[in-house]
LUMDOKOL-415146 format. One record per residue (C-alpha): residue number from 1; z, y, x. Coordinates in steps of 0.25 Angstrom, whole numbers, plus 5000, padded with zeros to 4 digits. Each point is the difference from the previous one (the first is absolute). Layout:
<NUM <Z Y X>>
...
This chain:
<1 <5381 5041 5403>>
<2 <4993 5007 5011>>
<3 <4985 5005 4998>>
<4 <4994 4989 5004>>
<5 <4990 5008 5007>>
<6 <4995 4996 5014>>
<7 <4987 5005 5004>>
<8 <5003 4990 5013>>
<9 <4998 4989 4992>>
<10 <4985 4993 4996>>
<11 <4997 5003 4986>>
<12 <4993 4991 4990>>
<13 <4992 5006 4991>>
<14 <4990 4996 4991>>
<15 <5000 4991 4986>>
<16 <4995 5005 4985>>
<17 <4996 5013 4996>>
<18 <5011 5006 4991>>
<19 <4995 5009 4986>>
<20 <5009 5008 4993>>
<21 <4995 5004 4986>>
<22 <5004 5013 4996>>
<23 <5013 5002 5007>>
<24 <5008 5012 4997>>
<25 <5010 5004 5010>>
<26 <4995 5004 5014>>
<27 <5014 4993 5004>>
<28 <4996 4989 4994>>
<29 <4986 4998 5009>>
<30 <5010 5003 5012>>
<31 <5007 4991 4998>>
<32 <4989 4990 4997>>
<33 <4994 5004 5013>>
<34 <5013 4997 5007>>
<35 <5002 4985 4994>>
<36 <4986 4997 5004>>
<37 <5001 5003 5013>>
<38 <5015 4993 5000>>
<39 <4990 4987 4997>>
<40 <4988 5004 5010>>
<41 <4991 5006 4986>>
<42 <4993 5012 5004>>
<43 <4987 4999 4990>>
<44 <5006 5011 4989>>
<45 <4991 5003 4988>>
<46 <5002 5011 4989>>
<47 <4995 4999 4986>>
<48 <5001 5017 4993>>
<49 <5014 5002 5006>>
<50 <5006 5008 4990>>
<51 <5008 5011 5009>>
<52 <4987 5000 5006>>
<53 <4995 4997 5017>>
<54 <5004 5002 5011>>
<55 <5015 5002 4997>>
<56 <5011 5004 5007>>
<57 <5010 4995 4995>>
<58 <4992 4986 5001>>
<59 <5001 5004 5015>>
<60 <5014 5003 5002>>
<61 <5005 4987 4991>>
<62 <4991 4991 5008>>
<63 <5011 5001 5013>>
<64 <4989 4999 5010>>
<65 <4990 4991 4995>>
<66 <4987 5011 5001>>
<67 <4993 4991 5005>>
<68 <4999 4994 4984>>
<69 <4999 5014 4995>>
<70 <4992 5006 5010>>
<71 <4989 4989 4996>>
<72 <5002 4999 4985>>
<73 <4988 5000 4992>>
<74 <4998 5006 4987>>
<75 <4993 4996 4987>>
<76 <4996 5003 4987>>
<77 <5001 4988 4990>>
<78 <5006 4986 5005>>
<79 <4986 4993 5001>>
<80 <4996 5010 5012>>
<81 <5013 4995 5007>>
<82 <4998 4985 4999>>
<83 <4984 5001 5000>>
<84 <4999 4993 5016>>
<85 <5013 4991 4997>>
<86 <4997 4986 4998>>
<87 <5013 4995 4997>>
<88 <5008 5009 4990>>
<89 <5015 4998 4995>>
<90 <5006 5008 4990>>
<91 <5016 5002 4998>>
<92 <5005 5000 4985>>
<93 <5013 4997 4992>>
<94 <4993 4999 4987>>
<95 <4989 4987 4996>>
<96 <4996 5010 4991>>
<97 <4992 4988 4992>>
<98 <4990 4999 5011>>
<99 <4996 4986 5005>>
<100 <5001 5002 5015>>
<101 <5006 4992 5012>>
<102 <5014 5003 5004>>
<103 <5006 4998 5013>>
<104 <5014 5005 5006>>
<105 <4998 5010 5013>>
<106 <5004 4987 5009>>
<107 <4989 4992 4996>>
<108 <4992 5013 4998>>
<109 <5001 5002 5015>>
<110 <4996 4986 5005>>
<111 <4986 5004 4991>>
<112 <4998 5010 5006>>
<113 <5003 4996 5015>>
<114 <4989 4989 4998>>
<115 <4989 5009 4994>>
<116 <5002 5011 5011>>
<117 <5001 4989 5011>>
<118 <4987 4995 4995>>
<119 <4995 5016 5000>>
<120 <5002 5004 4986>>
<121 <5003 5013 4997>>
<122 <5012 5000 4992>>
<123 <5008 5011 4992>>
<124 <5012 5001 4990>>
<125 <5001 5010 4989>>
<126 <5012 5007 4996>>
<127 <5001 5009 4986>>
<128 <5006 5013 4996>>
<129 <5016 5001 5003>>
<130 <5004 4999 4985>>
<131 <4987 4993 4992>>
<132 <4995 4990 5011>>
<133 <4986 4996 5001>>
<134 <4990 5001 4988>>
<135 <4993 4988 4993>>
<136 <4986 5004 5004>>
<137 <5006 5002 5015>>
<138 <5005 4986 4999>>
<139 <4987 4994 4997>>
<140 <4996 5005 5015>>
<141 <5011 4990 5006>>
<142 <4997 4985 5001>>
<143 <5014 4998 4999>>
<144 <5013 5006 4996>>
<145 <5012 5001 5007>>
<146 <5015 5000 4993>>
<147 <5012 5001 5007>>
<148 <5011 4989 4992>>
<149 <5014 5009 5001>>
<150 <5009 5001 4989>>
<151 <4993 4999 4988>>
<152 <5010 5012 4994>>
<153 <4999 5010 5012>>
<154 <4987 4996 5007>>
<155 <4996 5016 5001>>
<156 <4995 5002 5016>>
<157 <4996 5014 5003>>
<158 <4986 5002 5008>>
<159 <5005 4999 5015>>
<160 <5007 4988 4998>>
<161 <4991 4991 4993>>
<162 <4991 5005 5012>>
<163 <5009 4995 5010>>
<164 <5002 4988 4991>>
<165 <4986 4996 5001>>
<166 <4999 5004 5017>>
<167 <5012 4992 5004>>
<168 <4997 4987 4993>>
<169 <4983 5004 5008>>
<170 <5009 5001 5011>>
<171 <5006 4988 5000>>
<172 <4989 4990 4999>>
<173 <4996 5005 5014>>
<174 <4988 4991 5004>>
<175 <5003 4990 4988>>
<176 <4987 4995 4993>>
<177 <5000 4991 4990>>
<178 <4989 4990 5002>>
<179 <4997 4995 4986>>
<180 <4993 5015 4996>>
<181 <4985 4999 5003>>
<182 <4997 5016 5001>>
<183 <4984 4997 5005>>
<184 <4991 4990 4998>>
<185 <4985 5001 5007>>
<186 <4995 5013 5004>>
<187 <5005 5007 4986>>
<188 <5014 5007 5001>>
<189 <5010 5006 4990>>
<190 <4992 5011 4989>>
<191 <5010 5014 5002>>
<192 <5003 5006 4990>>
<193 <4989 5012 4998>>
<194 <4988 4987 4998>>
<195 <5009 4994 4992>>
<196 <5001 5012 4991>>
<197 <4987 5001 5001>>
<198 <4999 4987 4993>>
<199 <5008 5004 4988>>
<200 <4994 5013 4997>>
<201 <4986 4990 5001>>
<202 <5007 4991 4991>>
<203 <5005 5007 4989>>
<204 <4988 5010 4999>>
<205 <4991 4988 4997>>
<206 <5010 4996 4991>>
<207 <5000 5014 4993>>
<208 <4984 5000 4999>>
<209 <5003 4985 4992>>
<210 <5009 5005 4991>>
<211 <5011 4992 5005>>
<212 <5012 5010 4998>>
<213 <4999 5000 4983>>
<214 <5014 5007 4999>>
<215 <5000 5013 5010>>
<216 <5016 5001 5000>>
<217 <5000 4985 5005>>
<218 <4989 5004 5012>>
<219 <5011 5003 5010>>
<220 <5009 4988 5000>>
<221 <4986 4991 4999>>
<222 <4997 5008 5012>>
<223 <5013 4996 5007>>
<224 <4999 4986 4996>>
<225 <4987 4997 5007>>
<226 <5004 5007 5011>>
<227 <5011 4993 5002>>
<228 <4995 4985 4999>>
<229 <4988 5006 5009>>
<230 <5012 5006 5009>>
<231 <5005 4985 4999>>
<232 <4990 4995 5008>>
<233 <5002 5005 5012>>
<234 <4983 5002 5002>>
<235 <4993 5001 5013>>
<236 <4988 5009 5001>>
<237 <4989 4990 4999>>
<238 <5008 4997 4987>>
<239 <4999 5013 4994>>
<240 <4985 5002 5005>>
<241 <4998 4987 4991>>
<242 <5006 5006 4988>>
<243 <4993 5013 5003>>
<244 <4988 4991 4998>>
<245 <5005 4991 4988>>
<246 <5004 5013 4992>>
<247 <4986 5007 5003>>
<248 <4993 4986 4995>>
<249 <5008 5000 4988>>
<250 <4998 5014 4996>>
<251 <4984 4999 5004>>
<252 <5000 4989 4990>>
<253 <5005 5006 4989>>
<254 <4993 5013 5000>>
<255 <4988 4990 5000>>
<256 <5004 4994 4989>>
<257 <5003 5015 4990>>
């Protein structure tokens, strides 16, 4: 196969943000950047890469995808990396006992295209090469992507996973599923930063009222609550309304004490 590089041909750029959480090897980051540019994706975000950033090995492995690497952004936490995004998908091969919505890469790509075309900010989370995403990262996503492969050998390397999702995205073109409603009235989908702020407000109120009676169960209960709220796909107006509800209920409780 030839290199496939031709600067005289037009570029088709734009699409969801790719977030690599705790990637390990620079070579893998570079290979992901190459896979991204193959599919016209240019927005790369890195959460605490193990071998630091920038990374010379990433540059070499990118095979000319400098546009992606040169503009890559670095974050300390996954929550910070997705704070401005409204639709977040996460790749995983295990359910880990969590109640969340699962789709295939093809279905995810159609939903991403619908959101992106409607003006929403979209991102896809990819976990570390060996362990994948932890539960707390998965709760930041409204939908999980799982790839239907050979059950006895479904392992993908990081760049393969990015290329697979990117390819399905690229194939959707301008296809927009008419049945998916993303905006109503003058509001918009809430960003992940706004949702996390709501989660923390609710959890703080529940802490004050003694809801979490068993400390060791608190993390799993928090994830259950966050997953339930994520599945609602709340708008910015709905988030503000929920803040008001929490404040009102917390105020009444305080008056009763």
